[in-house]
C-alpha positions in Angstrom: 0.0 -0.1 0.0 2.9 2.4 0.7 4.5 1.8 -2.7 1.2 2.2 -4.6 0.1 5.2 -2.3 -3.2 3.6 -1.5 -5.2 4.7 1.6 -7.7 1.9 2.1 -7.9 -1.6 0.8 -10.8 -4.0 0.9 -10.0 -7.7 1.2 -12.8 -10.2 0.3 -13.1 -13.8 1.1 -10.7 -13.8 3.9 -12.1 -17.1 5.3 -11.6 -16.0 8.9 -13.9 -17.3 11.6 -13.9 -14.5 14.2 -14.0 -10.7 13.8 -11.2 -8.6 15.2 -9.4 -5.3 14.9 -5.6 -4.7 15.4 -2.8 -2.5 14.2 0.4 -3.6 12.6 3.1 -1.2 11.5 0.6 1.6 11.9 -1.9 0.1 9.6 -5.4 -0.7 11.0 -6.8 -4.0 10.0 -10.5 -4.6 10.7 -11.8 -8.1 10.0 -15.5 -8.6 9.9 -17.4 -11.9 9.7 -20.7 -13.3 11.1 -19.3 -15.4 13.9 -21.7 -18.2 14.8 -21.2 -21.2 17.0 -22.7 -24.7 17.0 -24.3 -26.1 20.2 -20.9 -27.4 21.3 -19.4 -23.9 21.1 -17.3 -24.6 17.9 -17.2 -21.7 15.4 -19.2 -22.3 12.3 -18.0 -20.8 8.9 -21.2 -19.0 7.7 -19.6 -16.7 5.2 -16.1 -15.8 3.8 -15.6 -12.5 5.6 -14.4 -9.0 4.6 -11.4 -7.1 5.8 -10.4 -3.4 5.7 -6.8 -2.4 5.7 -6.4 1.3 6.5 -3.2 3.4 6.1 -1.8 5.1 9.2 -2.5 8.6 8.0 -6.1 7.7 7.3 -6.8 6.2 10.8 -7.4 9.5 12.4 -10.0 10.4 9.8 -12.1 7.3 10.5 -15.1 8.3 12.7 -16.8 4.9 13.3 -16.5 1.4 11.9 -18.6 -1.5 13.3 -17.5 -5.0 12.1 -20.2 -7.6 11.8 -20.2 -10.2 14.6 
């Protein structure tokens, strides 16, 4: 993203099972998915998930993002 000077990237079909948000090297990564569990408590893959990767200089401009799950 730095080389191409992109501010936000959307990643589709991430195949993650739980939503989370974290920072790495200043970039904010938001992973969204509908987290559902079976009766035994095991996570069920109900969809493929979507992630947003946001450049450090754009993080301050984000007002509100609410991942599914």
